[in-house]
C-alpha positions as CSV (number, residue, x, y, z in Angstrom):
1,M,-42.0,-62.1,59.6
2,S,-40.8,-64.2,62.7
3,H,-40.0,-62.5,65.7
4,F,-36.8,-63.7,65.5
5,K,-36.3,-62.4,61.7
6,S,-37.8,-58.6,63.3
7,A,-35.4,-58.7,66.2
8,M,-32.4,-59.5,64.0
9,K,-33.6,-56.4,61.9
10,L,-33.7,-54.0,65.0
11,L,-30.4,-55.5,66.6
12,G,-28.5,-55.3,63.6
13,P,-27.6,-51.7,63.3
14,L,-25.8,-52.1,67.3
15,K,-23.0,-54.8,65.6
16,K,-22.3,-56.8,68.2
17,P,-20.9,-59.9,68.3
18,L,-23.8,-61.8,69.9
19,F,-26.3,-60.4,67.3
20,I,-24.0,-61.0,64.2
21,K,-23.7,-64.7,65.7
22,M,-27.4,-65.2,65.9
23,R,-27.8,-63.9,62.9
24,K,-25.1,-65.6,60.7
25,E,-26.4,-69.5,62.4
26,R,-29.9,-68.2,62.4
27,R,-29.9,-69.4,66.0
28,A,-30.7,-67.7,69.0
29,Y,-28.6,-67.8,72.3
30,P,-29.5,-67.0,75.4
31,M,-28.7,-63.5,76.8
32,A,-27.7,-62.0,79.8
33,I,-29.2,-60.5,82.6
34,G,-29.0,-56.7,82.4
35,I,-27.7,-57.1,78.9
36,Y,-30.3,-54.1,77.7
37,E,-28.8,-51.3,80.1
38,V,-25.3,-52.1,78.6
39,L,-26.2,-52.0,74.8
40,I,-28.7,-48.7,75.7
41,A,-25.5,-47.2,77.7
42,E,-23.3,-47.6,74.8
43,R,-26.3,-46.5,72.2
44,P,-28.6,-44.2,73.8
45,D,-30.0,-43.2,70.1
46,R,-31.1,-46.8,69.7
47,A,-32.7,-47.0,72.8
48,L,-36.4,-47.9,71.5
49,P,-35.2,-50.2,68.3
50,T,-33.2,-52.2,71.0
51,Q,-35.7,-52.7,73.3
52,W,-38.5,-53.6,70.6
53,G,-35.8,-56.2,69.2
54,M,-34.8,-57.4,72.3
55,T,-38.7,-58.2,72.8
56,A,-39.4,-59.6,69.8
57,L,-36.2,-61.8,70.2
58,T,-37.1,-63.0,73.8
59,R,-40.6,-63.7,72.5
60,S,-39.2,-66.0,70.0
61,K,-39.5,-70.0,69.8
62,R,-35.8,-70.3,69.3
63,Y,-35.2,-68.0,71.8
64,Q,-37.4,-70.5,74.4
65,K,-36.2,-73.3,72.4
66,S,-32.1,-71.8,73.3
67,M,-33.4,-71.5,77.1
68,L,-34.0,-75.4,77.4
69,E,-31.1,-76.7,75.5
70,E,-28.8,-78.9,77.9
71,N,-25.8,-77.2,79.9
72,A,-27.5,-73.9,78.1
73,M,-25.6,-70.4,79.1
74,R,-26.4,-66.7,78.8
75,Y,-24.4,-64.4,76.8
76,N,-23.2,-61.0,77.1
77,A,-23.3,-58.6,73.8
78,E,-19.8,-59.6,73.3
79,G,-20.7,-63.4,72.7
80,I,-19.0,-64.6,75.8
81,A,-21.1,-67.4,77.5
82,V,-21.5,-65.5,81.4
83,A,-23.7,-67.5,83.3
84,P,-25.9,-70.6,83.5
85,I,-29.3,-70.8,83.2
86,S,-31.1,-71.9,86.1
87,D,-33.7,-74.5,87.0
88,D,-36.3,-72.0,87.5
89,E,-35.4,-70.3,84.4
90,R,-36.0,-73.2,82.0
91,E,-39.2,-74.0,83.6
92,H,-40.5,-70.4,82.5
93,A,-39.1,-70.9,79.3
94,R,-41.1,-74.0,79.0
95,R,-44.3,-72.5,80.1
96,R,-43.7,-69.9,77.6
97,L,-42.7,-72.0,75.0
98,K,-45.7,-74.0,75.6
99,N,-47.9,-70.8,75.7
100,I,-46.7,-69.4,72.2
101,I,-47.0,-73.0,70.4
102,N,-50.7,-72.8,71.8
103,K,-51.3,-69.4,70.6
104,A,-50.5,-70.2,67.2
105,A,-52.2,-73.5,67.0
106,V,-55.8,-71.3,67.7
107,L,-54.4,-68.2,65.2
108,W,-53.2,-70.5,62.9
109,P,-55.0,-74.1,62.7
110,K,-53.8,-76.9,60.5
111,V,-55.6,-76.5,57.2
112,E,-57.8,-79.9,57.5
113,E,-58.4,-78.8,61.1
114,A,-60.0,-75.8,59.1
115,R,-61.7,-77.4,56.5
116,P,-65.5,-78.3,57.0
């Protein structure tokens, strides 16, 4: 199961518009800084699954790609755009995406390349 799918399973029970939209569209949206604290304040009983879900989401290729989109914005839990992605954040996402792709290439080489 992909990081994104795992994240949607863990974050779905929060029933927040942002996560509903992500799951419906099968697309990640950059999250607002501090969104975890807001979610935990509302649902302290879901602290650990929320942390796991957000970690899985932010480690997904979909999330990193969403950070690289032109005019990308961060969204709060209600699905409202609250802040633009800075150039530094975009560069960080670019490095993380490259790292994810490189790790995948090492762990799962193409079948043709694996044959002697």
